[in-house]
N, CA, C and O atoms as CSV, one atom per row, in Angstrom:
chain,resi,resn,atom,element,x,y,z
A,1,MET,N,N,103.136,133.567,-66.230
A,1,MET,CA,C,102.657,133.625,-67.596
A,1,MET,C,C,101.565,132.582,-67.788
A,1,MET,O,O,101.768,131.398,-67.518
A,2,SER,N,N,100.435,133.021,-68.244
A,2,SER,CA,C,99.369,132.091,-68.572
A,2,SER,C,C,98.892,132.392,-69.978
A,2,SER,O,O,99.173,133.457,-70.527
A,3,GLY,N,N,98.176,131.460,-70.549
A,3,GLY,CA,C,97.700,131.661,-71.909
A,3,GLY,C,C,96.640,130.641,-72.254
A,3,GLY,O,O,96.146,129.914,-71.392
A,4,THR,N,N,96.299,130.600,-73.523
A,4,THR,CA,C,95.310,129.649,-74.003
A,4,THR,C,C,95.858,128.910,-75.212
A,4,THR,O,O,96.740,129.398,-75.919
A,5,VAL,N,N,95.318,127.735,-75.426
A,5,VAL,CA,C,95.654,126.925,-76.581
A,5,VAL,C,C,94.356,126.285,-77.068
A,5,VAL,O,O,93.523,125.879,-76.258
A,6,ASN,N,N,94.183,126.196,-78.378
A,6,ASN,CA,C,93.008,125.568,-78.964
A,6,ASN,C,C,93.369,124.162,-79.403
A,6,ASN,O,O,94.385,123.949,-80.064
A,7,ILE,N,N,92.532,123.201,-79.031
A,7,ILE,CA,C,92.771,121.814,-79.418
A,7,ILE,C,C,91.597,121.355,-80.273
A,7,ILE,O,O,90.435,121.518,-79.901
A,8,GLU,N,N,91.922,120.780,-81.424
A,8,GLU,CA,C,90.913,120.302,-82.363
A,8,GLU,C,C,90.935,118.778,-82.397
A,8,GLU,O,O,91.999,118.159,-82.401
A,9,HIS,N,N,89.748,118.186,-82.421
A,9,HIS,CA,C,89.606,116.741,-82.596
A,9,HIS,C,C,88.278,116.493,-83.296
A,9,HIS,O,O,87.230,116.911,-82.802
A,10,ASN,N,N,88.309,115.822,-84.433
A,10,ASN,CA,C,87.106,115.535,-85.224
A,10,ASN,C,C,86.280,116.790,-85.479
A,10,ASN,O,O,85.065,116.788,-85.286
A,11,TYR,N,N,86.928,117.840,-85.905
A,11,TYR,CA,C,86.298,119.120,-86.266
A,11,TYR,C,C,85.613,119.817,-85.097
A,11,TYR,O,O,84.765,120.682,-85.315
A,12,LYS,N,N,85.958,119.466,-83.875
A,12,LYS,CA,C,85.488,120.175,-82.686
A,12,LYS,C,C,86.679,120.886,-82.077
A,12,LYS,O,O,87.768,120.320,-81.988
A,13,ASN,N,N,86.476,122.124,-81.657
A,13,ASN,CA,C,87.542,122.914,-81.037
A,13,ASN,C,C,87.188,123.215,-79.595
A,13,ASN,O,O,86.055,123.581,-79.282
A,14,ILE,N,N,88.166,123.058,-78.724
A,14,ILE,CA,C,88.006,123.412,-77.321
A,14,ILE,C,C,89.208,124.261,-76.921
A,14,ILE,O,O,90.349,123.949,-77.263
A,15,LYS,N,N,88.933,125.339,-76.191
A,15,LYS,CA,C,89.985,126.235,-75.732
A,15,LYS,C,C,90.400,125.830,-74.315
A,15,LYS,O,O,89.548,125.637,-73.447
A,16,PHE,N,N,91.691,125.706,-74.086
A,16,PHE,CA,C,92.241,125.338,-72.789
A,16,PHE,C,C,93.109,126.465,-72.270
A,16,PHE,O,O,93.875,127.067,-73.021
A,17,LYS,N,N,92.987,126.746,-70.988
A,17,LYS,CA,C,93.865,127.714,-70.335
A,17,LYS,C,C,95.010,126.952,-69.681
A,17,LYS,O,O,94.830,125.830,-69.208
A,18,TYR,N,N,96.174,127.562,-69.658
A,18,TYR,CA,C,97.338,126.923,-69.060
A,18,TYR,C,C,98.198,127.958,-68.351
A,18,TYR,O,O,98.107,129.158,-68.610
A,19,GLU,N,N,99.030,127.461,-67.454
A,19,GLU,CA,C,100.073,128.244,-66.798
A,19,GLU,C,C,101.405,127.861,-67.436
A,19,GLU,O,O,101.475,126.873,-68.166
A,20,ALA,N,N,102.433,128.607,-67.178
A,20,ALA,CA,C,103.743,128.332,-67.769
A,20,ALA,C,C,104.284,126.967,-67.341
A,20,ALA,O,O,104.990,126.312,-68.107
A,21,LYS,N,N,103.953,126.538,-66.116
A,21,LYS,CA,C,104.483,125.267,-65.617
A,21,LYS,C,C,103.638,124.055,-66.026
A,21,LYS,O,O,104.025,122.920,-65.750
A,22,THR,N,N,102.498,124.275,-66.676
A,22,THR,CA,C,101.631,123.182,-67.101
A,22,THR,C,C,102.311,122.381,-68.206
A,22,THR,O,O,102.820,122.956,-69.168
A,23,THR,N,N,102.320,121.059,-68.071
A,23,THR,CA,C,102.914,120.213,-69.099
A,23,THR,C,C,101.869,119.874,-70.155
A,23,THR,O,O,100.665,119.958,-69.914
A,24,LEU,N,N,102.349,119.499,-71.305
A,24,LEU,CA,C,101.455,119.117,-72.383
A,24,LEU,C,C,100.703,117.833,-72.044
A,24,LEU,O,O,99.592,117.620,-72.531
A,25,ASN,N,N,101.289,116.987,-71.225
A,25,ASN,CA,C,100.620,115.754,-70.799
A,25,ASN,C,C,99.385,116.077,-69.954
A,25,ASN,O,O,98.370,115.388,-70.062
A,26,GLN,N,N,99.455,117.106,-69.123
A,26,GLN,CA,C,98.297,117.517,-68.334
A,26,GLN,C,C,97.178,118.030,-69.236
A,26,GLN,O,O,96.004,117.750,-68.992
A,27,ILE,N,N,97.536,118.771,-70.267
A,27,ILE,CA,C,96.549,119.265,-71.219
A,27,ILE,C,C,95.955,118.094,-72.006
A,27,ILE,O,O,94.754,118.079,-72.278
A,28,LEU,N,N,96.785,117.116,-72.374
A,28,LEU,CA,C,96.289,115.944,-73.092
A,28,LEU,C,C,95.275,115.184,-72.247
A,28,LEU,O,O,94.224,114.786,-72.749
A,29,ASP,N,N,95.584,114.979,-70.966
A,29,ASP,CA,C,94.649,114.275,-70.082
A,29,ASP,C,C,93.314,115.008,-69.991
A,29,ASP,O,O,92.254,114.384,-70.038
A,30,GLU,N,N,93.367,116.321,-69.862
A,30,GLU,CA,C,92.139,117.113,-69.785
A,30,GLU,C,C,91.379,117.073,-71.109
A,30,GLU,O,O,90.149,117.015,-71.119
A,31,ALA,N,N,92.108,117.103,-72.226
A,31,ALA,CA,C,91.465,117.054,-73.544
A,31,ALA,C,C,90.767,115.715,-73.754
A,31,ALA,O,O,89.666,115.678,-74.305
A,32,LEU,N,N,91.383,114.620,-73.329
A,32,LEU,CA,C,90.759,113.308,-73.476
A,32,LEU,C,C,89.450,113.237,-72.695
A,32,LEU,O,O,88.480,112.634,-73.155
A,33,ILE,N,N,89.425,113.852,-71.514
A,33,ILE,CA,C,88.199,113.877,-70.713
A,33,ILE,C,C,87.133,114.714,-71.410
A,33,ILE,O,O,85.983,114.290,-71.527
A,34,ARG,N,N,87.514,115.902,-71.871
A,34,ARG,CA,C,86.530,116.812,-72.469
A,34,ARG,C,C,86.041,116.344,-73.838
A,34,ARG,O,O,84.924,116.672,-74.237
A,35,PHE,N,N,86.862,115.580,-74.563
A,35,PHE,CA,C,86.421,115.014,-75.830
A,35,PHE,C,C,85.805,113.624,-75.650
A,35,PHE,O,O,85.438,112.977,-76.631
A,36,ASP,N,N,85.691,113.167,-74.412
A,36,ASP,CA,C,85.094,111.875,-74.059
A,36,ASP,C,C,85.839,110.707,-74.717
A,36,ASP,O,O,85.232,109.825,-75.323
A,37,LEU,N,N,87.161,110.728,-74.580
A,37,LEU,CA,C,88.030,109.670,-75.085
A,37,LEU,C,C,88.749,109.039,-73.905
A,37,LEU,O,O,88.747,109.595,-72.807
A,38,SER,N,N,89.365,107.880,-74.124
A,38,SER,CA,C,90.131,107.260,-73.041
A,38,SER,C,C,91.490,106.813,-73.570
A,38,SER,O,O,91.635,106.487,-74.749
A,39,LYS,N,N,92.472,106.802,-72.690
A,39,LYS,CA,C,93.836,106.417,-73.078
A,39,LYS,C,C,93.938,104.968,-73.553
A,39,LYS,O,O,94.709,104.698,-74.474
A,40,PRO,N,N,93.189,104.011,-72.961
A,40,PRO,CA,C,93.317,102.627,-73.434
A,40,PRO,C,C,92.897,102.414,-74.890
A,40,PRO,O,O,93.263,101.405,-75.494
A,41,GLU,N,N,92.132,103.354,-75.464
A,41,GLU,CA,C,91.732,103.213,-76.861
A,41,GLU,C,C,92.924,103.309,-77.812
A,41,GLU,O,O,92.851,102.848,-78.951
A,42,GLY,N,N,93.981,103.886,-77.361
A,42,GLY,CA,C,95.168,103.992,-78.202
A,42,GLY,C,C,96.018,105.165,-77.799
A,42,GLY,O,O,95.571,106.024,-77.039
A,43,PRO,N,N,97.240,105.219,-78.293
A,43,PRO,CA,C,98.088,106.367,-77.957
A,43,PRO,C,C,97.617,107.610,-78.703
A,43,PRO,O,O,97.375,107.577,-79.910
A,44,TYR,N,N,97.496,108.689,-77.970
A,44,TYR,CA,C,97.105,109.967,-78.553
A,44,TYR,C,C,98.284,110.914,-78.500
A,44,TYR,O,O,99.139,110.826,-77.618
A,45,ALA,N,N,98.313,111.821,-79.458
A,45,ALA,CA,C,99.377,112.819,-79.508
A,45,ALA,C,C,98.766,114.171,-79.814
A,45,ALA,O,O,97.681,114.266,-80.387
A,46,LEU,N,N,99.476,115.206,-79.425
A,46,LEU,CA,C,99.099,116.565,-79.787
A,46,LEU,C,C,100.068,117.024,-80.867
A,46,LEU,O,O,101.285,116.979,-80.691
A,47,LEU,N,N,99.509,117.463,-81.982
A,47,LEU,CA,C,100.313,117.871,-83.122
A,47,LEU,C,C,100.255,119.387,-83.298
A,47,LEU,O,O,99.205,120.005,-83.127
A,48,TYR,N,N,101.385,119.965,-83.636
A,48,TYR,CA,C,101.448,121.377,-83.993
A,48,TYR,C,C,102.102,121.455,-85.358
A,48,TYR,O,O,103.252,121.050,-85.525
A,49,LYS,N,N,101.379,121.971,-86.325
A,49,LYS,CA,C,101.833,122.026,-87.721
A,49,LYS,C,C,102.224,120.638,-88.212
A,49,LYS,O,O,103.270,120.454,-88.835
A,50,ASP,N,N,101.364,119.665,-87.920
A,50,ASP,CA,C,101.505,118.261,-88.342
A,50,ASP,C,C,102.733,117.559,-87.770
A,50,ASP,O,O,103.171,116.546,-88.318
A,51,LYS,N,N,103.293,118.076,-86.684
A,51,LYS,CA,C,104.421,117.420,-86.021
A,51,LYS,C,C,104.038,117.124,-84.577
A,51,LYS,O,O,103.542,118.007,-83.877
A,52,PRO,N,N,104.262,115.891,-84.121
A,52,PRO,CA,C,103.918,115.564,-82.730
A,52,PRO,C,C,104.837,116.287,-81.747
A,52,PRO,O,O,106.036,116.435,-81.987
A,53,LEU,N,N,104.252,116.730,-80.643
A,53,LEU,CA,C,105.000,117.425,-79.596
A,53,LEU,C,C,105.301,116.475,-78.455
A,53,LEU,O,O,104.517,115.569,-78.172
A,54,SER,N,N,106.418,116.672,-77.806
A,54,SER,CA,C,106.764,115.893,-76.624
A,54,SER,C,C,105.846,116.309,-75.476
A,54,SER,O,O,105.723,117.496,-75.175
A,55,LEU,N,N,105.210,115.340,-74.845
A,55,LEU,CA,C,104.237,115.629,-73.805
A,55,LEU,C,C,104.861,115.957,-72.459
A,55,LEU,O,O,104.153,116.387,-71.549
A,56,SER,N,N,106.152,115.771,-72.308
A,56,SER,CA,C,106.793,115.977,-71.016
A,56,SER,C,C,107.222,117.426,-70.776
A,56,SER,O,O,107.524,117.792,-69.640
A,57,TYR,N,N,107.255,118.245,-71.807
A,57,TYR,CA,C,107.693,119.637,-71.661
A,57,TYR,C,C,106.569,120.527,-71.150
A,57,TYR,O,O,105.390,120.273,-71.398
A,58,SER,N,N,106.959,121.574,-70.433
A,58,SER,CA,C,105.981,122.579,-70.017
A,58,SER,C,C,105.801,123.573,-71.163
A,58,SER,O,O,106.624,123.636,-72.076
A,59,PHE,N,N,104.719,124.346,-71.105
A,59,PHE,CA,C,104.457,125.315,-72.161
A,59,PHE,C,C,105.552,126.358,-72.265
A,59,PHE,O,O,105.820,126.869,-73.352
A,60,ARG,N,N,106.183,126.677,-71.161
A,60,ARG,CA,C,107.249,127.671,-71.162
A,60,ARG,C,C,108.402,127.231,-72.062
A,60,ARG,O,O,109.049,128.069,-72.690
A,61,LEU,N,N,108.662,125.933,-72.132
A,61,LEU,CA,C,109.777,125.420,-72.924
A,61,LEU,C,C,109.405,125.082,-74.363
A,61,LEU,O,O,110.290,124.875,-75.194
A,62,LEU,N,N,108.118,125.024,-74.670
A,62,LEU,CA,C,107.696,124.644,-76.018
A,62,LEU,C,C,107.764,125.788,-77.026
A,62,LEU,O,O,107.832,125.546,-78.231
A,63,ASN,N,N,107.746,127.025,-76.547
A,63,ASN,CA,C,107.778,128.205,-77.419
A,63,ASN,C,C,106.638,128.221,-78.431
A,63,ASN,O,O,106.833,128.588,-79.590
A,64,LEU,N,N,105.453,127.824,-77.991
A,64,LEU,CA,C,104.282,127.897,-78.855
A,64,LEU,C,C,103.694,129.295,-78.778
A,64,LEU,O,O,103.730,129.916,-77.716
A,65,PRO,N,N,103.153,129.807,-79.882
A,65,PRO,CA,C,102.535,131.131,-79.835
A,65,PRO,C,C,101.239,131.120,-79.030
A,65,PRO,O,O,100.601,130.079,-78.873
A,66,GLN,N,N,100.864,132.285,-78.527
A,66,GLN,CA,C,99.616,132.436,-77.782
A,66,GLN,C,C,98.448,132.030,-78.673
A,66,GLN,O,O,98.349,132.490,-79.811
A,67,GLY,N,N,97.559,131.170,-78.168
A,67,GLY,CA,C,96.395,130.735,-78.934
A,67,GLY,C,C,96.719,129.724,-80.021
A,67,GLY,O,O,95.970,129.596,-80.989
A,68,ALA,N,N,97.829,129.003,-79.875
A,68,ALA,CA,C,98.241,128.029,-80.881
A,68,ALA,C,C,97.157,126.975,-81.083
A,68,ALA,O,O,96.447,126.617,-80.144
A,69,LYS,N,N,97.039,126.490,-82.294
A,69,LYS,CA,C,96.057,125.462,-82.612
A,69,LYS,C,C,96.759,124.114,-82.669
A,69,LYS,O,O,97.596,123.870,-83.538
A,70,LEU,N,N,96.407,123.242,-81.730
A,70,LEU,CA,C,96.952,121.892,-81.688
A,70,LEU,C,C,95.882,120.917,-82.135
A,70,LEU,O,O,94.689,121.178,-81.977
A,71,VAL,N,N,96.306,119.799,-82.691
A,71,VAL,CA,C,95.375,118.774,-83.148
A,71,VAL,C,C,95.590,117.528,-82.295
A,71,VAL,O,O,96.715,117.051,-82.144
A,72,LEU,N,N,94.500,117.011,-81.743
A,72,LEU,CA,C,94.534,115.765,-80.974
A,72,LEU,C,C,94.278,114.627,-81.940
A,72,LEU,O,O,93.247,114.592,-82.611
A,73,LYS,N,N,95.222,113.692,-82.008
A,73,LYS,CA,C,95.125,112.628,-82.996
A,73,LYS,C,C,95.585,111.311,-82.398
A,73,LYS,O,O,96.544,111.259,-81.628
A,74,LYS,N,N,94.890,110.259,-82.762
A,74,LYS,CA,C,95.320,108.906,-82.368
A,74,LYS,C,C,96.460,108.530,-83.302
A,74,LYS,O,O,96.333,108.624,-84.522
A,75,MET,N,N,97.582,108.100,-82.713
A,75,MET,CA,C,98.776,107.897,-83.527
A,75,MET,C,C,99.472,106.591,-83.246
A,75,MET,O,O,99.243,105.932,-82.232
A,76,ASP,N,N,100.324,106.244,-84.173
A,76,ASP,CA,C,101.287,105.156,-84.024
A,76,ASP,C,C,102.658,105.821,-84.033
A,76,ASP,O,O,103.060,106.395,-85.045
A,77,PHE,N,N,103.372,105.750,-82.924
A,77,PHE,CA,C,104.650,106.451,-82.798
A,77,PHE,C,C,105.819,105.691,-83.383
A,77,PHE,O,O,106.957,106.137,-83.234
A,78,SER,N,N,105.599,104.572,-84.036
A,78,SER,CA,C,106.718,103.758,-84.494
A,78,SER,C,C,107.597,104.465,-85.536
A,78,SER,O,O,108.810,104.257,-85.555
A,79,ASN,N,N,107.004,105.295,-86.400
A,79,ASN,CA,C,107.790,105.929,-87.455
A,79,ASN,C,C,107.840,107.430,-87.367
A,79,ASN,O,O,108.335,108.073,-88.293
A,80,LYS,N,N,107.352,108.017,-86.297
A,80,LYS,CA,C,107.302,109.479,-86.170
A,80,LYS,C,C,108.421,109.968,-85.264
A,80,LYS,O,O,108.794,109.308,-84.294
A,81,GLN,N,N,108.943,111.129,-85.600
A,81,GLN,CA,C,109.912,111.759,-84.725
A,81,GLN,C,C,109.201,112.794,-83.891
A,81,GLN,O,O,108.379,113.556,-84.401
A,82,VAL,N,N,109.509,112.826,-82.618
A,82,VAL,CA,C,108.872,113.758,-81.696
A,82,VAL,C,C,109.754,114.979,-81.556
A,82,VAL,O,O,110.968,114.863,-81.389
A,83,ARG,N,N,109.147,116.144,-81.624
A,83,ARG,CA,C,109.875,117.415,-81.536
A,83,ARG,C,C,110.317,117.673,-80.115
A,83,ARG,O,O,110.945,118.695,-79.839
């Protein structure tokens, strides 16, 4: 199973292709490169419907719809619950 996901950051959208075994952390790393960001600037999270997603799960386990729109955001995880 493969699919696509759209990631938005600062009103820019990029479409990413993934396989079922691809983790969200791999997509985050690729998104940081394509948006010209770096991890040392701060912790980044991928949000779906304004809720942060756990980066360790594969797409197969996340149950996201095909073509889901995720938002890349710099976050402080101190008060947020991760899905």
